[in-house]
TIRO-2110 file (N, C-alpha, C; in Angstrom, 1 decimal):
// TIRO-2110
10.6, -3.8, 2.0, N, 1, A
9.8, -3.5, 1.4, CA, 1, A
8.7, -2.6, 2.2, C, 1, A
8.3, -3.1, 3.2, N, 2, A
7.4, -2.3, 4.2, CA, 2, A
7.8, -0.9, 4.5, C, 2, A
9.3, -1.0, 4.9, N, 3, A
9.6, 0.2, 5.2, CA, 3, A
9.3, 1.4, 4.0, C, 3, A
9.9, 0.7, 2.9, N, 4, A
9.8, 1.6, 1.7, CA, 4, A
8.5, 2.0, 1.5, C, 4, A
7.3, 1.2, 1.7, N, 5, A
6.0, 1.9, 1.6, CA, 5, A
5.6, 2.8, 2.6, C, 5, A
6.1, 2.6, 3.7, N, 6, A
5.8, 3.7, 4.8, CA, 6, A
6.5, 5.2, 4.6, C, 6, A
7.8, 4.9, 4.1, N, 7, A
8.5, 6.3, 4.0, CA, 7, A
7.9, 7.0, 2.5, C, 7, A
7.1, 6.2, 1.7, N, 8, A
6.7, 7.0, 0.7, CA, 8, A
5.4, 7.3, 1.0, C, 8, A
4.6, 6.7, 1.9, N, 9, A
3.4, 7.4, 2.2, CA, 9, A
3.8, 8.4, 3.2, C, 9, A
4.5, 8.4, 4.1, N, 10, A
5.0, 9.9, 4.9, CA, 10, A
5.3, 10.9, 3.9, C, 10, A
6.4, 10.6, 3.0, N, 11, A
6.6, 11.7, 1.9, CA, 11, A
5.5, 12.2, 1.3, C, 11, A
4.5, 11.4, 0.8, N, 12, A
3.2, 11.9, 0.1, CA, 12, A
2.3, 12.8, 1.1, C, 12, A
2.5, 12.2, 2.3, N, 13, A
1.5, 13.1, 3.2, CA, 13, A
2.3, 14.4, 3.5, C, 13, A
3.5, 14.6, 3.8, N, 14, A
4.2, 15.9, 4.0, CA, 14, A
4.1, 16.7, 2.9, C, 14, A
4.3, 16.1, 1.8, N, 15, A
4.4, 17.0, 0.5, CA, 15, A
2.7, 17.6, 0.2, C, 15, A
1.7, 16.7, 0.6, N, 16, A
0.4, 17.2, 0.3, CA, 16, A
0.1, 18.2, 1.4, C, 16, A
0.6, 18.2, 2.7, N, 17, A
0.5, 19.0, 3.8, CA, 17, A
1.0, 20.6, 3.4, C, 17, A
2.1, 20.2, 2.8, N, 18, A
2.8, 21.5, 2.4, CA, 18, A
2.1, 22.4, 1.3, C, 18, A
1.7, 21.3, 0.1, N, 19, A
1.0, 21.9, -0.8, CA, 19, A
-0.5, 22.8, -0.5, C, 19, A
-0.9, 21.9, 0.5, N, 20, A
-2.4, 22.3, 1.1, CA, 20, A
-2.2, 23.6, 1.8, C, 20, A
-1.1, 23.7, 2.7, N, 21, A
-0.7, 25.1, 3.1, CA, 21, A
-0.6, 26.2, 2.1, C, 21, A
0.1, 26.2, 1.1, N, 22, A
0.1, 27.2, 0.4, CA, 22, A
-0.9, 27.3, -0.4, C, 22, A
-1.9, 26.5, -0.9, N, 23, A
-2.8, 26.7, -1.4, CA, 23, A
-3.8, 27.5, -0.6, C, 23, A
-4.0, 27.1, 0.8, N, 24, A
-4.9, 27.7, 1.7, CA, 24, A
-4.4, 29.1, 1.9, C, 24, A
-3.0, 29.6, 2.0, N, 25, A
-2.4, 30.8, 2.0, CA, 25, A
-3.4, 31.9, 1.0, C, 25, A
-3.2, 31.0, -0.5, N, 26, A
-3.9, 32.0, -1.5, CA, 26, A
-5.4, 31.7, -1.6, C, 26, A
-6.0, 31.3, -0.7, N, 27, A
-7.4, 31.2, -0.6, CA, 27, A
-7.9, 30.1, -1.3, C, 27, A
-7.4, 29.3, -1.9, N, 28, A
-7.8, 28.2, -2.6, CA, 28, A
-8.3, 27.1, -1.7, C, 28, A
-9.5, 26.4, -1.9, N, 29, A
-10.1, 25.5, -1.0, CA, 29, A
-10.4, 24.1, -2.1, C, 29, A
-10.7, 23.2, -1.3, N, 30, A
-11.0, 22.0, -1.9, CA, 30, A
-12.3, 22.1, -2.5, C, 30, A
-13.1, 22.6, -1.9, N, 31, A
-14.4, 23.0, -2.6, CA, 31, A
-14.3, 23.5, -4.0, C, 31, A
-13.7, 24.6, -4.1, N, 32, A
-13.2, 25.5, -5.2, CA, 32, A
-12.6, 24.5, -6.2, C, 32, A
-11.6, 23.7, -5.9, N, 33, A
-11.1, 22.9, -6.8, CA, 33, A
-12.0, 21.8, -7.5, C, 33, A
-12.8, 21.1, -6.7, N, 34, A
-14.0, 20.3, -6.9, CA, 34, A
-14.5, 20.8, -7.9, C, 34, A
-15.2, 22.1, -7.8, N, 35, A
-16.3, 22.8, -8.3, CA, 35, A
-15.8, 23.0, -10.0, C, 35, A
-14.4, 23.3, -9.7, N, 36, A
-13.6, 23.7, -11.1, CA, 36, A
-13.7, 22.4, -12.0, C, 36, A
-13.5, 21.3, -11.3, N, 37, A
-13.4, 19.8, -12.2, CA, 37, A
-14.8, 19.6, -12.4, C, 37, A
-15.8, 19.9, -11.7, N, 38, A
-17.4, 19.4, -12.1, CA, 38, A
-17.6, 18.2, -10.9, C, 38, A
-17.2, 17.9, -10.0, N, 39, A
-17.3, 17.1, -9.0, CA, 39, A
-17.7, 17.4, -7.7, C, 39, A
-18.5, 16.8, -6.9, N, 40, A
-19.1, 17.2, -5.9, CA, 40, A
-18.2, 16.2, -4.8, C, 40, A
-18.5, 16.8, -3.3, N, 41, A
-17.8, 15.7, -2.3, CA, 41, A
-18.8, 14.6, -2.2, C, 41, A
-20.2, 14.9, -2.6, N, 42, A
-21.1, 13.8, -2.3, CA, 42, A
-20.9, 12.5, -3.6, C, 42, A
-20.4, 13.2, -4.7, N, 43, A
-20.2, 12.2, -5.9, CA, 43, A
-18.9, 11.5, -5.5, C, 43, A
-17.9, 12.0, -5.2, N, 44, A
-16.6, 11.5, -4.4, CA, 44, A
-16.8, 10.1, -3.7, C, 44, A
-17.7, 10.6, -2.8, N, 45, A
-18.4, 9.3, -1.6, CA, 45, A
-19.0, 8.5, -2.1, C, 45, A
-19.9, 8.6, -3.4, N, 46, A
-20.6, 7.7, -4.0, CA, 46, A
-19.7, 6.5, -4.7, C, 46, A
-18.6, 7.5, -5.5, N, 47, A
-17.9, 6.3, -6.3, CA, 47, A
-17.0, 5.7, -5.4, C, 47, A
-16.5, 6.2, -4.3, N, 48, A
-15.6, 5.3, -3.3, CA, 48, A
-16.8, 4.1, -2.5, C, 48, A
-17.8, 4.5, -2.5, N, 49, A
-18.8, 3.5, -1.8, CA, 49, A
-18.8, 2.2, -2.8, C, 49, A
-19.0, 2.4, -4.2, N, 50, A
-19.5, 1.7, -5.3, CA, 50, A
-18.0, 1.1, -5.6, C, 50, A
-16.9, 1.5, -5.4, N, 51, A
-15.7, 1.0, -5.5, CA, 51, A
-15.4, -0.3, -4.3, C, 51, A
-15.7, 0.2, -3.3, N, 52, A
-15.5, -0.6, -1.7, CA, 52, A
-16.7, -1.9, -2.1, C, 52, A
-18.0, -1.7, -2.4, N, 53, A
-18.9, -3.0, -2.7, CA, 53, A
-18.5, -3.6, -4.0, C, 53, A
-17.6, -3.2, -5.0, N, 54, A
-17.1, -4.0, -5.9, CA, 54, A
-15.9, -4.8, -5.5, C, 54, A
-15.0, -4.1, -4.5, N, 55, A
-13.8, -4.7, -4.3, CA, 55, A
-13.8, -5.8, -3.2, C, 55, A
-14.9, -5.5, -2.2, N, 56, A
-14.7, -6.5, -1.2, CA, 56, A
-15.2, -7.7, -1.6, C, 56, A
-16.1, -8.2, -2.2, N, 57, A
-16.4, -9.7, -2.6, CA, 57, A
-15.2, -10.3, -3.3, C, 57, A
-14.6, -9.4, -4.4, N, 58, A
-13.5, -9.9, -5.2, CA, 58, A
-12.2, -10.0, -4.4, C, 58, A
-12.2, -9.3, -3.4, N, 59, A
-10.8, -9.6, -2.4, CA, 59, A
-11.3, -10.8, -1.7, C, 59, A
-12.3, -11.1, -1.3, N, 60, A
-12.6, -12.3, -0.4, CA, 60, A
-12.6, -13.4, -1.1, C, 60, A
-13.2, -13.3, -2.5, N, 61, A
-13.1, -14.7, -3.3, CA, 61, A
-11.6, -15.1, -3.6, C, 61, A
-11.0, -13.8, -4.0, N, 62, A
-9.3, -14.2, -4.5, CA, 62, A
-8.6, -14.9, -3.1, C, 62, A
-9.0, -14.3, -1.9, N, 63, A
-8.2, -14.8, -0.7, CA, 63, A
-8.6, -16.2, -0.3, C, 63, A
-9.8, -16.7, -0.7, N, 64, A
-10.1, -17.9, -0.5, CA, 64, A
-9.2, -18.8, -1.3, C, 64, A
-8.4, -18.5, -2.4, N, 65, A
-7.3, -19.4, -3.0, CA, 65, A
-5.9, -19.0, -2.7, C, 65, A
-5.7, -17.7, -2.5, N, 66, A
-4.4, -17.1, -2.4, CA, 66, A
-3.8, -17.4, -0.9, C, 66, A
-4.7, -17.3, 0.1, N, 67, A
-4.3, -17.7, 1.6, CA, 67, A
-4.1, -18.9, 1.7, C, 67, A
-4.9, -20.1, 1.2, N, 68, A
-4.2, -21.4, 1.3, CA, 68, A
-3.1, -22.0, 0.7, C, 68, A
-3.1, -21.4, -0.4, N, 69, A
-1.9, -21.9, -1.4, CA, 69, A
-0.6, -21.4, -0.3, C, 69, A
-0.7, -20.0, -0.1, N, 70, A
0.5, -19.3, 0.3, CA, 70, A
0.8, -20.2, 1.8, C, 70, A
0.0, -20.4, 2.7, N, 71, A
0.1, -21.4, 3.9, CA, 71, A
0.7, -22.8, 3.6, C, 71, A
0.3, -23.7, 2.4, N, 72, A
0.8, -24.5, 2.1, CA, 72, A
2.4, -24.4, 1.8, C, 72, A
2.6, -23.3, 0.9, N, 73, A
4.1, -23.0, 0.6, CA, 73, A
4.7, -22.9, 1.4, C, 73, A
3.9, -22.2, 2.8, N, 74, A
4.9, -21.7, 3.9, CA, 74, A
5.1, -23.0, 4.7, C, 74, A
4.4, -23.9, 4.9, N, 75, A
4.7, -25.1, 5.6, CA, 75, A
5.8, -26.1, 4.9, C, 75, A
5.6, -26.1, 3.6, N, 76, A
6.6, -26.9, 3.1, CA, 76, A
8.0, -26.3, 2.6, C, 76, A
8.0, -24.8, 3.2, N, 77, A
9.5, -24.3, 2.9, CA, 77, A
10.7, -25.0, 3.8, C, 77, A
11.8, -25.0, 3.3, N, 78, A
12.8, -25.7, 4.3, CA, 78, A
13.1, -24.8, 5.4, C, 78, A
13.5, -25.2, 6.3, N, 79, A
13.7, -24.4, 7.8, CA, 79, A
15.2, -24.0, 7.5, C, 79, A
15.3, -22.8, 8.3, N, 80, A
16.5, -22.2, 8.2, CA, 80, A
16.8, -21.2, 7.1, C, 80, A
16.0, -21.1, 5.9, N, 81, A
16.5, -20.2, 5.1, CA, 81, A
15.5, -19.1, 4.8, C, 81, A
16.1, -18.0, 5.4, N, 82, A
15.6, -16.7, 5.5, CA, 82, A
15.9, -15.8, 4.1, C, 82, A
15.0, -14.8, 3.8, N, 83, A
15.8, -13.8, 3.0, CA, 83, A
15.4, -12.7, 3.6, C, 83, A
16.3, -11.7, 3.0, N, 84, A
15.9, -10.2, 3.2, CA, 84, A
15.2, -9.6, 2.2, C, 84, A
15.1, -8.1, 2.4, N, 85, A
14.0, -7.5, 1.7, CA, 85, A
14.7, -7.7, -0.1, C, 85, A
16.0, -7.9, -0.1, N, 86, A
16.2, -7.5, -1.5, CA, 86, A
16.4, -9.1, -2.2, C, 86, A
15.7, -10.1, -1.6, N, 87, A
15.7, -11.2, -1.9, CA, 87, A
17.2, -12.0, -1.6, C, 87, A
18.1, -11.6, -1.0, N, 88, A
19.1, -12.3, -0.8, CA, 88, A
18.9, -13.1, 0.7, C, 88, A
19.7, -14.6, 0.6, N, 89, A
19.7, -15.3, 1.7, CA, 89, A
20.5, -14.8, 2.8, C, 89, A
20.0, -15.1, 3.8, N, 90, A
20.2, -14.6, 5.3, CA, 90, A
20.8, -15.8, 6.3, C, 90, A
21.7, -15.9, 7.2, N, 91, A
21.6, -17.0, 8.2, CA, 91, A
20.6, -16.4, 9.2, C, 91, A
20.7, -17.2, 10.2, N, 92, A
19.7, -17.0, 11.2, CA, 92, A
20.0, -15.8, 12.2, C, 92, A
21.4, -15.1, 12.0, N, 93, A
21.5, -13.8, 12.6, CA, 93, A
21.0, -12.8, 12.1, C, 93, A
20.4, -12.9, 10.8, N, 94, A
20.4, -11.7, 9.9, CA, 94, A
21.2, -11.1, 9.3, C, 94, A
22.2, -11.7, 9.0, N, 95, A
23.5, -11.2, 8.2, CA, 95, A
23.5, -11.9, 7.0, C, 95, A
23.9, -11.3, 6.0, N, 96, A
23.6, -11.7, 4.8, CA, 96, A
24.9, -12.9, 4.4, C, 96, A
24.3, -13.9, 4.1, N, 97, A
25.1, -15.0, 3.6, CA, 97, A
25.8, -14.9, 2.1, C, 97, A
27.2, -14.5, 2.0, N, 98, A
27.7, -14.7, 0.7, CA, 98, A
27.8, -15.8, 0.2, C, 98, A
27.7, -16.9, 0.6, N, 99, A
27.9, -18.2, 0.1, CA, 99, A
26.6, -18.4, -1.0, C, 99, A
27.2, -19.1, -1.9, N, 100, A
26.0, -19.5, -3.0, CA, 100, A
26.1, -20.9, -2.9, C, 100, A
24.7, -21.4, -3.3, N, 101, A
24.4, -23.1, -3.0, CA, 101, A
25.3, -23.7, -4.2, C, 101, A
END
């Protein structure tokens, strides 16, 4: 799952770099696009700051419940039962175990 996320982030970064290069070739800048939409860089920074100040307390509050619950579930999980990214059980060697319980 993490590998998929990283490959998606890399694909988006490469596509953004290509499109940005093409737009820069035609003389289009980020400031022009933002002015066309009616947004300033300062406004975007202010919105990002407000989002962060809202999200951080909620993230901490949620983690006070989620992390201990996850830890208890992790502690009581039976040993030797691992799953791969697709949710299929594997044995200790990382190979897919085709036997069903």
